[in-house]
N, C-alpha and C positions, 0 to 999 in steps of 0.2 A: 503494501499499499504506499502510495508517495504522501512523503509526510507534506502538509497543508502550515503552508508558512515555515517559520524555524523561532531559537530562542528570544534572538533580537527584535524580531518585527514585529510590528500591530495584526491584529487581527481585527477586519474593523465592521468581523458578522458574528463577533464574542458578544452573550449576554448573561452578564454574571444578574443569576439569581439567589435572594437572599431569604432561607426556608426555616428563620430559626423563628417565629414563629407559631406555625404551623408542624411541622416535627419537632421542634423542641416544647410544640404546648402538648405532645406527647407522653414526655416526663411528668411533665406535674401539673398534668388535665386542662391544662391555658389557663392556667391561675395565675398570670401574667398583670400586672400592676399597670396602670391606666399611664401611669408615669414611666416604666419600665420602655409602651411601647412609644410612646413618646417619643423616647430618648432613641429607640431602637429606626423608627423611622428616619430623624433630625441625621442620624450617623449615616444609613444609607445614601439619604440625599446629597451629602457631604464627601460619600465616598466614594461616588458616581456608580452605584450600584443601579442595574437598571429596569429591578425586576423585586416587588420585595409583597413578599405571599403574608395575607394576614391571619389565612388558618382555613378550617373548615366550613363549606357550607353543608351541615348536618343537617339531620332531619332531625327535627324537634319531636316527630311521631317515634321514630324508634334509638334516641336519646334526653335521659333525663334532662334538660337544662340546669336544675337546680346541684346537679354532681359536676358541672363542668363550666371552667369559665366563657367568657363570652365566643371568644377565641376559633370556641369549635362549633361555633352558629355563623360566623363573621358577617354579622347586620350589616347593612347600606349604611345607616344611620350610629353606627357604630365606627365602623369606619371613617366614616366625616367627623365625628366626635375626634379624629387623632390625625386626623390630615386635610380638616379642613378642606378648601378648594383643590388642594395638589396642583397648587401651580411652579411645581419640577418638571424634571424630566425622569424621573422615579415614578413608573407606572407599576399597575396595585395588580396583586392577585390573591385568587382561590382556587382550592382545591375542591373539587366535586366528585366523591367517590362513589360509582354505577351501583346501584344499592342501597347505598344510603346516603342519597337526600330527593330532595322536594323541591327537584329546578324546576319546573315546570309553575311551582305557589313563590320558594327560594329568591333564585334567578330570574329579574329583571330584567326589562329592553336598555342595554346598554348607554344607551343618550341622557337615560332618571338615572344611572349607576355612579359609582367612584371607581366600580373596580375597570380595570381597561381588560383583564385575561382572565379566561380559566383555564384552570386545569383540571383534566377531567383523569382518575383515578382506578384502572380497571384491573383482572384480571382476564388471562385467556377466555375460559366459558364463558368470560359475559359481553360479549363482541356485541352483540346486537344493538344488550343497551348501551353499550358504553359507541357504539355508531348515531346512536336515536338523540346521544345528550351534544354531543359531540358536533349534527346536526343542528337542534335545537338553541346552542350555546353561538354560534354559526349567522346563524339566522338573528337572533339579538342583538347581533351588532359587533361581538366579542372577536379577541384574538383566542386563541383554542390549542392547548396542546394534548400530546396524551400519554400516559403512563400506562406502558402494560408492565404487570406487575411480576413479580417471583417467575422471572424467564428463565432460571438455573432449575429449576422444575420441568419444565415442559421441552416438548419436542423441536425439534425448530421446523420442521417441516409447518405445526402447527401456528409459531410464531408466524413463520415467514409467508403464511396464508390471513396472519391476525395484522401484519403489517399493512400487504397487499389490502385492507379491508380499508382498516386506519388511512392510507396515504389515499384512497381514491378521495376520503370527502373531503380533501382540499386545507387543512389545519393548517398550523402553520410550523408544527415542532412534534414530534414524538418523541419519544425520552427515552433510554440505556438504562435501564434502573437495576441497582444491583439490591435487591431488596432485605437478604440474606448476607452480604458483605462478604460474599464466599468468594466474586472472582480475581482474580489478578492483572494486570497489567495485560501479559501477552492473551488474556482470552477477550479482555475489553477491546483490544485491537482488531482481533477476529471476527469479534461482534460487530463491528464498529462497520467495519466493509462489509457484514452481513447485512445490514441495516441499508445502508447507502444505496444496496444492488439495487433494495425498493426504494428510498425513498430520494432518490436522483431522477429516478424518471418522475416523480410527481411532483419536484422541486419542492418538497419540504425538508423542513435542516433539522437536526436531532440533536437533545438533551444528552448529559448523562447527571442520573441522578445514586453517588457512593455512600454504601456506609460503610462502619471505619471496626468490622469486627475483624479485621486481620491489620489493622493499623494501616488499609492501601488505600484508602478515602479519595486524599488529596493524588498519588503516584498514579491513580485509576483518572481520576478526571483530568491530571496537566496530559495523561497518555491519550485522551481520547481526543483532547483538543489537541495534542499534535498530529492525532490522525484525520480533524477535520468536524468534531462536533460543535457548537455552536453556545448554546442554550448550559450555562455549568451550573451547577444547585449547590449553595454554600450554606452553610448557619454559624456565627457570633460561636466563635471558641467549641464548631465544633455539634456543638447540644442539637440534642435528637433524639430518637428512639432507642434505647438501650446503648449499642456501642457510640451513636449518634454519627454526625457527614461529616465531609470537610472540609476543615476549617475556611470561615471568612478571611482570616488573619496570616493563613499561609495562603491563599487562592489571591489577594490582592497583591500580596507584597511577590508572589512571581507575576504578574502579569504584567507587559512593554506597557501598555495602553497608557499615556499622562494622565487620560481622562480617573485612571483608579487612584484612589489614595487609600492604603490602610491606617494612615493616624487618626484617623474620627472612630475606626474601627478599634481602636487600644484604647481612645476613651472608654468607648464604649465598653470595652470590657473590664477596665479600671472604673466603672463605675455600675454597672451594672451585676454585671457576669461573677465579679467577683464576690459579688454584694448574694447573687442566687445561690451561691455554692455555698456559703457562710449559711445561708440559712436551711443546709440541708439538700435541697436540689440535686441526687444526682445522677451523673450519663456520662459515657467515656468508654474507651478500651477495658478490658478487663478480660480476666480468664475465659471464662464461662463463654462470656462474646466467643472472643476467639477460639472458642471450642468450636461453637454450633455455627460457626462462617467453615470456615475447614469442614466437617460435617454437613455443610449445605444444607442448612436446618435452619426454618425458626427460630426466633431469638427468646419466643417468648418461656423453653424452660431458662433459657441464661436470665434472661430479669426477676424469675420468679428468684434462683439462687439467689439474685445479686442482691433481692431484699429481703430472704436468708438470712447474706448474709454469709452463705455457705461459700466456705473455703477448701473441701474437701474435694480436689478439683478429680484427683480419681475417677472418684466415684458417682461422681458428675459425668462424668468421659466415658465411665461403662454403660450408663444409661443411654446414653445420649445412640451406641454403642447401636442396644436393643432395639430402638425407637425405628432404627436407620437401615 
């Protein structure tokens, strides 16, 4: 695969997306203060980040609002309370999970919403629902991307069929998603080439959303960047479900485009992320996450082990072997 650009060049097609509220919200049930969210928004604006994800558009019929913070549902009025008219270059986005959102009720016309882009998340068996949701959001005037999740557990022929279905909708980007943090850079390179064999036919961009189970989220992200991926997900201090994600401070420190600055990110880490950790919110690489990543398994067992402060790693590993 031909490398796109080089380590000293600027890729004008690159878009950085901050997923701290959404993926990070999975760590603390989206219980962020308004001060935290406002500071995060302002840090992203100053850092030159292209998109900020405000959370999910989750169904209020499926999820009890009293058990989650507001960014599980990302109501338009709540977003406006943070960003006002958002008279900035930063675009705003939310994620809609197929089967877990009431999109016909909760996603209104783009002209009436502060949201610029909808990120559709789907599993391979939900493709008809994903196509319906993508078409709905496009017709409402939004930019639309699609995250096909858990691809490391899916047959290649099924992934290709799904890519063909999604790419033909005319959406803006399709994401390579390492849901279990099980992939390594060499695999990311092959997967990128495989995805491009479909997306290039339809003029659809590619994105990468990496998890850090094997401490490869940053490496996998820059590998995908090298191979032509444009949309790059990251979170402040890597905050995200389980082992977390590619760290924004690493990514912005790596990119050579002078539009990006990681100094505002460092300030945000000092003022908000250090405080969050001191309050007992836990995320990031640890041995149980490494083991589920190596075994290409969902991190739910590791999340439970971490909550129980279980450090019997050998027993945990043999338990994973019995599940595989």
